[in-house]
N, C-alpha and C positions, 0 to 999 in steps of 0.2 A: 420399448413398447409403451403403448397406452392402455389405460382401463377400459376394457370391452364392457364392464357392466353399468346399467342405466342407475341415475342419480340415486346414491347411498348415501345414508350418515358413517363418520367414522372415517379409518384410513382404508386403502382400497387394500385389495389381495394381494399375494406374492402373484409374481410375473407368471403364467403357464405356457408362453411361450419357449419354444428352444431353438439354441444358436450354438454354433461350434465353438466349445471350449479344451483348453489344455488343463493337464493335471499338472500338479504341484513342481512334481520334476520337469516338465516339458517335454515328455516322451511321447506322451498318448494324446492325441486330439479326436473327442467326441462330442456326440450331438446331445445336449443337455438341457434342463430347465434354467430358463435364466439366473430364478433364484439360488441353484446353487451355483456360487461365483467359485467355489474351490473342492477339489475331490481329489484322491489319491487311486491311483491306477496300480500300485501293490505291485509293481517291478523292482527291482532291490537297483538300488543309485547307481554302483559300481564308478563311480568318478575317483580320481587318484587324488589321494590324501597330498596335503604339502610334505611329506615326507619324500614322496615319489618312489615309494617301494609296496605302500599295502594302498588298497581300495576299499570304500565305502562299502559296506555292509546292509545299510539300512534301506529299507523296503520306500518307495517314492515321498519324498518329506520338503516341505519351501524352504528357500535359503540357502546357505553355504551350509557344507558339511561340519559333521562334528570333528576334535580331533582325534588323530588316529590313537587307538586304543594299545596296539601291538608294540613292543620292547623288540630294542636291536643295541647292539653294542656301540658305546658310544664315549667320546672321549673328553676330557675337561676342557676348559680353554687352556691351560698350562701344559698339556698332554702328557701329566703323571700317570692319572687315574683313567681306567676304562672301564665300565660297568655296564648291565645292561638298564637301560632306561625307556620310559615312553618316546616314540618316534617324534610327538608331537614336542617334544622338550629336545630343541636340539644344543642347545647351549646353558652349559651346567659350570659350576664351579665347586672344586673339590674339599676347597678351606683350608687348603696347605700351603703353608709361606713359602714365596717364591722362593728367595734364597740367593739368586742371579748375583755376580758382583757386579758394580757400577762401573761406570768406564774410569772413575779415581781406582780400581784397586784396592781399593782400603776398607769400603762398606758395602754391605749386601742388600738386596732389596727385600723389606718387610711386608709388602703388600702381598693379601690372598690369593689364590688363583685368577690369574688375569691373562690375556692376549694381547700382543704385540711385544713392543720394546720397554722395557722398564722406565727410559728416560733418565736422564741426568741426575745425579746423585745430588738428592734435597739441601747438602750441608755446603757445595759447593757452589749455590746459589746466593747473591747478597742476602746478608742478614743484620739485622738490627740489632741495638745492644739491650739490655733488659727492660729498661725503661721508655725505648723506641724513638730517643731523640736523634741519635745518630745513625747511620748505614754503613758498614762494613763489608769489603770484599775480600775474602782471607780462605787461604784453603781450607779442605772439608777436614782436615784431621787436626784443626787447631779449633780450642773452644772460644765462644764468642764472648770478648773483650766488654769491660765496662767502659762508661762513656765517664766517668770521673763527675758527673753534672749533680745536681738535686734528683731525688726520685720524680716527686711531684706528684707521685698517684693518690687517689682519694681512697683513703684506710677504710676499714670496716666498717667503724662508724659513719662514713658517709657524710661527716661535716670538715674534717682536716685532711690535709695534704701529709704524703711521706717527706720527713725532712732531710733524710739520711741521702747517702750517695748511691748513685746507681748502683743497686744490686741486683745478685739472680734470687730466683724464689719469693715469696710471698711478702709482702711489707710485714713487720711486725703491728702489733695491738697499737691503738693511739694512746699515749701515756700525760694526754694535756688534760690536767684537773680541771673539771667542768661542775655546776651548782647543778645539780638533779632534783626531781620531785618523784617521789614513789606512786606505785599506779593507783594505790588510792586514795593519794592528794593531802595525805595529814603530816606528810613528814619532808624536809628539806635534807641533803646531804650535798656536800663537794666531796666528788670524789674522780675517777678515771672514766675517761668517756667511753672507753672501751669496754666498761662494766656496766650492767643493769641494777638499779637502786631498788631493792624491794622490803618495802619496812615488817618489823614483827608483829604490829596491830592485828587480833582477829577481830575478825566481822561479827558483829551482836545479830545482824538481821536474820530475821527468820526466815525459811524455804515455802514452799507452795503450800508442806500441808500447815504451818505454821504451830507445828509441835516440836520441830528441832531448829537449831541453830544452824546458820550457814558455818563457822566455824574455821573459813578460809583464811590464810595470812593476806594483809594486803588485798582484799577484796576490791575489784573494781564497782562492784553492785550489782552486777549481774549473776544472782544466787544461784547454783545450781540445783535441779528438780532433787525431791527429798527420794533417796534412793534405800531408804532406810526397811527393814522388814519388817512386819505388824508382830510376830512372835509371838503372839496372845493364846493362851492355851485354848484349843477349841472345847467344846461340851464334850466330844467324845474322852479326853483327856489320855488320847495318845499322839494326836499333832497337834504341831503351832501354826497358826495364820501361815500362810506364804505369800500373801500378795502385799504390796507395797504399802506403805504408812497413810492411813484412812482414818476417819472418823464414824463415830457409831459401832455397831456392835458388828461382830464377825460372821461373815457366811457360816451355816452349818458344815460339817466336814462329810467331803464328798464319796471317800474312801468307802469300798465294800472289803470286810474280812472272810476269805474262806478258810472255813476250819475243816483240814482232812482227815484220814484214817490212817493208818501205820502204814500201807502198801500205796494209798493213796487214789485208788478206785471211787472212794464214796467221799464226798462232800457236802457241806455246808453254807450257804452265803447267808451271811448275816449284816446289819450297819454297822459300821467301826463305831466301837463302845459296847457292843450287846454282847460281843463274846466273852466278857466280864463274868457275866451272871452263867453262861455255859458253862466256862471254867470252872465257876464255885460248886457245879454242881454236880461235875464229873460225867459230863453227857458225851462221851464221844459219838461222834458219827459211826451208825452201825452198817458194818462192811462184812460179807457173804462170801469174798474171796478168800482162796487158799494164801497161807504165808506164803510171802516170796524170798523171803530175807535166804542170802546163801549160807551154807554151811559157815561158821567160824572156823573148821579144822580143815585140814587137807582131803576128806572125802568129797564125793561128787555131789551127795545129797544127804537127805535128814528127812524125818517122820513126816508125814504131811497133816498139817493142824492148821487151827483156821488164822487169819488176820487177827494182829495182836498189838499191843503197847509193850514195849520192855525186852528184857531179853529172853531167845528160844531155850528149851531145856537142853542140856549136855547132850555131847556123842557118846553112844555104848558101843559103838561099832571098834573090833579090833584093828592094831595100828595098821600093819601090812606093808609099811615104808621099807624099800630097798636100800640100805645104805650105801654110800660110798664106797666100802669095801666087799659090797656084794652079798651080805647078810642081810634076812628081812626081820624085820620087829614084829612077835608076836601078841607084845603085851597089849592091854587094854587103851583105847584111845587117848593120850596124853600130851594131847597137844595144847598148850596155853590160851588160856581165854582172853581175846583182845579186851584191851583197857579201853572202852570205847564206849558211847555214851547211846544206848540205842533211842528209838522212838519214845517218847513219853507225854503223855499229858494228865492235867494241860504241858503243854509245852513251857521252859523257862523263857523267861521274857528278854535276856538277854543273848537269845535266841533268833535270830529273824528268819531261819528256817529248819525244818526238818531234818539232821544229818543220816546221810544214808547208810547200811551197815557194811561194814569194810568186805569186801572180796575174799573168798575161801584163801586157807594156805595153801602155799605150794609143797612138794615134799622136803624140799631142801631147808624148807624151814622150819622145820620139825626137829627137833631136837631129842634124840634117841640114846639109852643105855650105852655107855661105853663098851666097844666092842675089840677083843685080846688078840684078833688075830696078827701076823707079823706082815708087816707090808715094806715094802723102799720107799725112804723119804729123802728130799732134797734139799740142802739148805738155803736159805732166805733169797741166800743173793746168787744161787745156783753155782755156787764153787765146787759140793763135794754130794755123796749119794751114803747114805748110812740106811741099816735093815732095823725097825722100831716096830711097836707094837702098833694094831690098829687106832687102841683107844689113847694113844699117850700124845702129844702135842705135833698138830701136824705140823709146824714151824720149828726151827731152831736156825741158831748160829754155829756157824764154824770159827767165828771169833776171828774171822781174817778182816783186811778192808775192802771196804765195799768198792772203791777203783769206777764208780759209775760217771761218767761227765755229768758235770752241773750245766745248767740252763745257762748259764752267762756264756758257754764253751770255754772258758778258760783254765777253770779250776775243776777237779775232780775229788768225788767225795769221801771223806776220810774217817769216816763211823762205823762202826762194826759192824760186820757181817750183817745183814738188813732185808726185808723184803722191797725191793724195788721194782716201783710202781711203774715208772718212766724209764726202761733203758733208754742210751742215748752214742752216740758215736761221732766222732766229728770227719766229716767229708771235707776235702780241699778238692776243687775243680783247676780247672787247664789256668785258669788266672791268680791259682794261687789265693783265695778267696776262703777261709774256714766258713764251714757252715755246721750248727748242731743239728742232726737228724735225729729221729726217735725209731728205735728198733722196731719192729714187728714182729712178735713173737710168734703170729699165727704162721708166715712164711719161713719159720727156721725149723725145719726137719730133725735137727741135731736134738734141739731143746725139745720137742714137743711134748715126748713123753714123758720129761725130768720137771716142765711145768703144769703136768693135767692137775685138774681140780685144785689149782691157785685162782684166788681172784685179782685179779691185776688191776680194777675201778680202784678210785680213789687219787688222793691227794700225794704230792710226790714228795717220798717218804725221808729223799734225800737232801746230805745240805745244802743250805741257800747259802751262797755268795755276799757276803757283810760289807765288801768293800763298797766305797761310793762312784757314781758313775763320774768320769773324765771327759764324756763326750761334749765336744760344743754343741748349742742350739741350732736348728735349722726351722725358721727363720733368724739371723742372728739376734739375740738380747744380751744382757746385763745377767739376768736371774739364773742361776745354777739350775741342774737337774736335783732334785731331790733324792731319786730312786737308786738303790742299789745296782751293783754292778751287772748290766743285760746286756743280751746281744744284739736286740733289734735297736733300731735309733729311736732317739729321746722323744717322748711325747712333746705336741704342743704346748708352750708356757701358760699357765693358765693363772698367772700372778695377776691379781685385779691391780687395774688402775683407772685411778677417779678422772673423768671426763666430762665436762660440760656438754650439754646437749646443744642443739642445734639454735635452738632461742634461748638456752642459757638460763632457764627457769629451774632446771634441778643437776645434778650431776651424778652420771652413771658411772656404774663399776664394771669395765671391758679388762676380758684376759689378755694379758701382751699380745698372745699372737695373733689377734684380731686386729690389732692397730695396724700390719703389714699388710691388710686389704682395705683398701679403699671402700671399696662396694659395700662390705660387710660393716665397717666403720658409719657408715650413712644410714644403713637399716638400723644399727644398734642405739647413735644418737639421737635415733627420732622418738620424742618422749611421747608422743601422740597426744599431746594436748594443744589447747588452742597458740599461735605463733605469739599474736603480743606485739609486735615490733609495728612501730608508726610507718606507713607508707610514705613515700618519700614527696608524693603530690599533693595528698590533701591532711597528711597527717592524723588520719585514723589509724585504730590498729587494724592488722593483718587479722584475718578469717580464717587463713588456713591452718591445718596442723604443722607440729613444728617441722620446719622443714631447713636442707642446709641452701646458702646462697643468701642473697638479697629477695626481697620480698617484691615478688612481680603480680600478686591477686590485683582483679578490679575490683573496687570497692564499690559495694553494692548497698551502703548505708545513704539515707535520708537525709538532705539537708532543705531548709526554706528558704528560697528566695522570694525577694519582695519588687516591687517597683519604686519609682525615685519618693514619690507620695504616698508609700506605705500602706495603700489600700489593697493592692491585690499581693496575696499570699499563694503560692503553690510549695508542694512540697517532690523534688525533685531526686534522683539518684544520684550520688556524688559524680560518678563517672560521666554522667550524661553535663552535669553541671562543670565543670573539668574541661570535655570539650567546647561547651558554648566559650566559656572563657578564654580556651585557648584560641579559639575563632577570632574573638574580639580583641585580644590583646590585653586584656584587664587581666592586673597584676594581683588587685583585691580581692576579697573574699568574694563569698557566692552570695551576698545580701541583696544587690541592686540589679540584678540579672533580668527582671522582668520590664517591659516598658508599659507607660501607662498607657490607657486606651481613652476612647473620646469621653465616657463617663466619668475618669477620671479628671478630665480636662473641665468640663460641666462642672464638676463639684469643687474644681477649684475657683471657678467667676462666680461661684454661688457663694464662696467663702470670703472673697477680696468683697463684693457688695456687700457682703454681713457686714464685714468690717468700716465698710465705710460709713453704715448705717450707723453703727454704734459709736464712731467718731463722731459724728454730726449730734446725737441723742447727746451725747456729754457736752457738746460745747454750745449746746441748746438747754441743757440743764444748767451750765455754769451762768450765761447769761439772762437767765431767767432770774436766779441768785441774785445776781447785778441789779437787776431793775427791780426786785422785791426790797431790796437797799436802800437804794434810791427813792424810791415812795415811802419807805419808811422813814427817811431823814427830811423829804419834802413835809410830812403830815408833821413831824417835830416841831420845825421850823416855824409853822404856821404859828402854831399855840402859843409859842414865845412869843410870835410878834403881835400878837392878841391883846394881850398881857402888858405889851409897853408900848401901845397905840397912847394909852393915855398919859403915859407918862411922858413919851418924846413923839411927839406931835410933828415937830419940823424936823424931826428927821425921815430922811428917803429908805422907804421900806422897798427893801432889797429881794427879789424872786428869785431863788436860785433856778439856775438854768439846766432843761434835762438834755442827759446825753442822747442825743438822735441819731448821732454816727452810732451806737452801738446798737441801738434798734433798728435802723437798716441794715447793719451787718447779720442782726439776728434774723430778719425777714428775707435776705439774701440767702443764707442758709438752708432756711424750710424750703424756698423755691429749688434748690438743688437737689435738696433730698425728695421733694414731690416728684420731682423729674426723673431721677435714679428709678423709685418703686413704680414709676409709669412706666 
């Protein structure tokens, strides 16, 4: 529709006409304003999802329906696992190794869950020798042979090729002797090609703070930023400056010290350093709260008094503790006072925080006078029972051998009857394997009355097996287990082995068992420093952190490129210069990758004209000196002839001839110069 308003400035209003329009799902068609191009009818979509089982429950919406959010039982691609998964995920892999036997009948498929056939045995296909020069067609049960030729692979140094015969595994390190220069360039040395040469000269350059020296060995000149802490004592006298090394005075201390009362309800905040004056005047914060220190004896409460520093007054209540024998102690509270530093003012300098008062003692922690009642006591090893007084020793030995199974599971305790904290027995399963099992006294109804009152917690009191462990390591290594005889498998070998990091700058101590795991070795051998190896294409140092394998990082350093006349100069990234040099097929350096422009050509022509003018001026000066010498010679000869006229009247006066050829040549050169200037 067209705008029906009269001529007006700006954009037209929205269309007010109505037309038939469909909703976003296309089920409803209504007369709606033209400006409302999209609307929703509010009806449930109801379309069937791709799973074919459930329908869309969303209201009217544009485009395709979302994926089905219902779950159903589905099988993996290999059919071994069936689980509840979203209907939209029609195919999934369980991650279990296939394990089916190939057609050769000797090897099994090592792929994870997959559909279809496993395919032929990969070892039955044509195989190449380790150096890749010959191809063999041999049965899958035979190992790949070597061809007997020279290996010829490029070694880790990147310069020389392996001269060994065709072999399995990686090539050995390069053993050729070459002359190498250290990183700082101060020393040379003839050494093996596979090793990196770094000198012991320490760098004397200053860091960015100009206060501390670099001090690194064989430094390349890129001094690190100074990471030293200032450490100057602040004016408060309690803290040191924690900023990095800086010039000028340190900033004032920003800490605020809170001085608390004994219970912590009242406090005052003062700037750091001002608390010393308060401590010297002995002015703790005033607190009106009641003392909340719990009693240090076994009673539940003590007499009420205000918050204070130092210990509370002693308890004067009767003991009233019922002993293990069943009698009650009527003496005055005789609980031992705990040896605990109560909050004091001022607090000690070496204590950063006030310690809280210990909790009240329990009844079993209080020692009352001895009881003389007769009770039954069982020996330490639960071998026999005797009748003794309540005040006598609760534990006694029957002097029989203990005979408790040791932790190794192979020997028995031969000590005299003693308190067994960890009783054990040996159980044999269906396969004949022996297992040492700790006996739970709580489940034993026969010995429940005999062991009542005994404390079974603590360390094992039985003997320990003193034989050396004879078990082999897993994974295997040449280091023997240093533990004594034990039942469980040996722990992984922690013998330190020195290994160079990936970049070769430092040596890392790696536990022996870690060397069997390649992924862990890659993490351990990454020192975190700069790689520093030379890139293969531009001979700049690799800027990545220490990493395994060859360097593949792009060089982002700047190089200066010039035109052949050396007037134009630009800085390019090394990777861009390499690309242009490769496109042009040049094998030289990056110096002359720019092309001369029109200004360069004009400067060349001006330079050539100047050179010609200089040559002409030099030639003119030479000819002028020649003419001057000729003129002086002519004047001298005239004076001499005048003197001889009187004596030699009859002789012929010979006038020297001028060299007009030279004069003509000079005039011609001047004409050429004037023509060039014009």
